[in-house]
N, C-alpha and C positions, 0 to 999 in steps of 0.2 A: 260777633262784635265784642271787642275787649274793653274793659273799664279803663280807658286811656288815662284820665287824670289821676286816678288813684295809683295806677301802675307807674306813671311817670314820677309822681311825688315820692314813691318808695324807692326809686332807682338811684344809682350812683352816677354823678356827672362824668360824662366822657368827653364832651367838648361843647363849645359854643361859638357861633359865628353869625354872619349877617342874616341868615335865614331862620335861625332859632337855636335851640339847645337840644343836645342828645344825651340820653342817660342809659346806662346798662341796667336791664331789668331781668327778673326771673319769672318765667311764665310756664306752667306745666312742667316744672323741673328742668327747663332749658333756658339758656341765656339768650336774650335778644337786645336790640337797641330800640328805644322809643324816642322819636323826634317830635318836639313841640315847636310849631312854626310861629314865627313872628308875623303878625298882621296877615297880609294876603299872599305871602310868599309860597303858600302851599298850593295855590290854585292850579298852576301849570303842572306841577309834579303829580297831583292827584288826577288831573284830566288825561295825562299821558301814561298813567300807570299800566293799563292793559296793553297799550300799543307798544310799550317798551319792555315787555317781558323777555328777558334774555339772561343767560349766565354772565354776560359781560356788563350788564346794566343793573345798578342797585336801586330797584324800585320798591315801594312799600308792599309788604305782605298783606297788610290790612290798614284801613284808615278810619279815623273817627273825628268828626267835627263837633266840638262842644260849643257852649255859649260864648266863650271868650277865645279859645285856642283850637287849632286843628292839630291832630296827632297822627303819627304814622308808626306802625310796628314794622321793624326791619331786621334782617339778619345781622348778627353782630359781626363786625369786621375786626380784623386783627390790628388795623391801623391804616395809615395812608402812605402813599408814595413819597410825599414830602418828608414825612418822618424818617423813612428809610434813607432818603438822600441826606438828611441832616446827620444821621448816625454815620454814614459812610464818610461824609465830609469831615466830621469831627475826628474820626479814627485815622484819616489819612491826611490831615492838615499838613501841608508842606511837602508831603512825600511824592507828589506828582508834578512838582515844579519843573517846567521845561518840556514836559511831554506826558502823554497818556491821560486817561480819564479816571473817574472814581472806581471803575471796575474793569475787569478783564474784558477784552473785545467781544468774546463769545457771550459773556454774561450780559453785557450792554445790548448786544444785538437781540438776545432773547427777550429782555425786558422791553426794548423798543418795539419788537414784533407784537408783544401783547398790547402795548399802547395802540398800535395800528389796528389790531384785530378788534379791540374794544370800540375804537372810534368807528370802525367799519360797521360794527353791529348797530350803532346808533344811526349812522348815515344811510344804511340800507333801509331804514324805516322812514327816510325822507324827513329827518328831524335834525336840526342843528342845536348844539349845546350852548355856545356863547360864553362859557366860563370854564373851558377845559384847561386844567392845570394840575400839577402833582398833588396839591392838597385836596383836590376833588376826585382823585383816583384812589379807591380803597384797595387795601391788601386783604384778600379773603383768608379765612382760617386755613385753607389748603394751599396757600402761597401762590395765588394768581391775582390778577388785577381786575378791577371793576369800576366803571364810571359811576359817580354819584352826583348829587346836587343838580336837579333838573328844574330849579326855580326859574331860570332864565331860558330854558329850552322851549323852542317853538317849531312849527313847521318850517321846512327849509326855505319856503318862499317868504317868510316874515323876516324883516330886517333885524339886525342885531346892533344897530347904531346906539352908542353910549352904554351898551350892556357889558357886564363882566368886570374882570380885574385888569387894571390899567397895564400892568407889566406884560400880560399875555395878549392884550388886545391887538387885533390886526389894524393896519393903518386906516382902513375904511370905517372902523368902529370909533376911532378916537381922533378923527380929522378935526383940526382946530378951525373955528369959524366964529362969526359973531352970533349972539344969541338969536337974532332975528333969522339969520340964515340957517342956524341949527334947527330952529323950530319949523321953518319952512321945509327943510330937507326931511325931517321926521314926518311931517304931514304928508308930503308927496310920497314917501316910502309906504306909509300906512295906506294911503289911497291906492297905490299900485298893488299892495297885497290884497286888499278887499276886492279889487277889480280883476284879480287873477293874473297880474303882471309882475308878480313879486320877484321873479328870477330865482336864483339859487344862492343862498347865503351860507352854505356849508363850508366854503373856503375860509371863513373866520376860524373854524376849528382846526383846519389844516395849518394855518399860521400858528395857532396856539400849540399844536402838536410839535412843530419845529422848535418853539421856545422851550417846551417841556423836555424835549430830547437834549437840548443844550444844557438845561438845568440838571439833567440826569448825568450828562457826561462831565461837565465842569461847571458846577454852580457858581463858583467864585468868578468866573469869566463871562458868564452868560449875559449879564446886564449890559456891558459895553457892546457886545456883538449884536444884541437885539436892537439897541438904540441905533447902531450903525445901519442895520437893515431897514429900520423905520424911516431913517433920514434919506435913504437912496432916492434919487430923482426918479419920478414916474416914467420918464422917457428912456431911462437906462435899464435894459433888461438883463444885463450880465450879473455875475456874482460879485460879492464884495471883492475889491481889488487886493486888499491886504488881509488875508486870513492867517491866523496863528499857525505856527508849525506843528503844534500839538494836536491839531484837528486833522484826522485822517482824510485823505483826498475824497474817498467815496462818501464819507459822512458829510464832508463840507458841501459836496455837490448835491446831496440829498436835501440838506437843511437850507442852504442858501440858493441853490439852483431850482428847487422844486417846492419848498414850503414857505420860507421867509422871502417871498416875492411880493412887492407892493401891489401889483395888479392882481386882484382876486382870480380873474379868468386865466391867468398864467400859472397858477399853482396847480400841482398835480392833485387829482382826486385820491381818495384812500386806496381805491382799487389800482390806480396807476402806481402809487407809492410801493405797493407790494411787489411790483415788477422792477423796481429800481435795483441797480447792481449792488447797492449796499446790503440788500436782503437776499442776495443770491444764495441758493441752497436752503432757504427756509421752507419747511413743509407747511404751507399755510392751512390746508385742511386739518392737519394734526394740531396746529396751534389753535385754530378756531374751535376745535373740539376739546380743548384742554387736555390733550394727550401728550404734550411736551412739558415736562417739569422744568421750572426755572432753576438754573444752576446757582441761584443766590437765595439765601434765606431772608426774604423781605419781612416775614413775620417777626423774626428775631430782631431785625434792624429797627422796625417800627416800635417794637416793645422797648428797645434800648433807648430810643429817643424819648418815649413817654416817661421812662424811669428817671432819665437825666434832666427832665424839664422841671422848672420851678413853677410853671404856670400850666393851666389847663389848655390842652391843645385843641385843634379844630378838626380832629379826625371824626370818623363815623358819619361823614357826609352832612356837614352843616355849614 
C-alpha cells in the first residue's frame, strides 16, 4: 500500500478532467502517475482493475481509498493521442487542403491498427468503454497506444445510454426524447440488464472508433461528417451519398459502411474490422504483441502539444 495522499500532494500536475486530477510523482526512484478521483468515479475502474489487465489497457497498478478521495497509482504515460493529433494539425495547417490526411497512409494505417487492437483487447473481455476517444488513448513511453479512463466502462450487457462525450456518442446513446421517455427507457434497459436480457452494447465503441479514426485522418473535417452520419435515416443502410474526395475509398467504406452506421447491429465487430480490405496486409498477431513499431513518433508529438499549451491538458487518463 502506498501513502496516496502524501504522494499526490507532493506531485506535479499533469492533467485534470471530469473524473479527477493526475499528478506526476516519484516513488522508489521511478516516475509514476497518481490519479485522485472525484466523488464516485473510481468505483468502476477499481472493480474492473484485475479483469482488464492487458498491455493495451491502462489500469491502476495499486489503489488506495482514503476518507475523502480515492487514489490510483499508474504507469506514467508520455501523453495522449489527442495531443499528438493537435501537434500534427498545427504543423500541417493548410498543407493538406484538397487531399490527404494528417499523416502518410502507412503511418495512419499503423496507428489505426493499434486503435483496433486496443479496443479488441477490451471487447474480448466482454466490456464496453462508452467514452472511447483520442483524449482517452494514452501514448506509452515506448510509443504505443493504450486505452485509459474506465469510469464509464461496464459489462457489455449494460447499456451506455447518456454516457460519454457527446461528439463521439453513437446515435443510440444520445437519442433525443422527452424526460419521461428518457427515464422510462433507462429504467427498462436497467431492468433488462439485471434480468440477463441486456444484449451487447459494445457497438457504441465501434461508432466511437470510427469517429476517432476520422479525427486522426482529418480533424478539421471530422465534425461535419460525423453529424451527417448521425442524421442518416434509420431505414437507409447505405453509406453517405456525398463523401469528400480526400477520403480514400477503402477508408470511407470502413468508416461509413462498417462503423458509423446508425443501427448498432449493422456495425462490424472489432474482429470483423480486422478483416476489412483497408487493413489488408496487417500482421495482427504481431501488432497485438507490440512487435510492430509505429512509423510515427507519437511521444514527441504529444510532448510538443504539452509544451505549446498555455493550459494544463487532460492527458494521463483523467
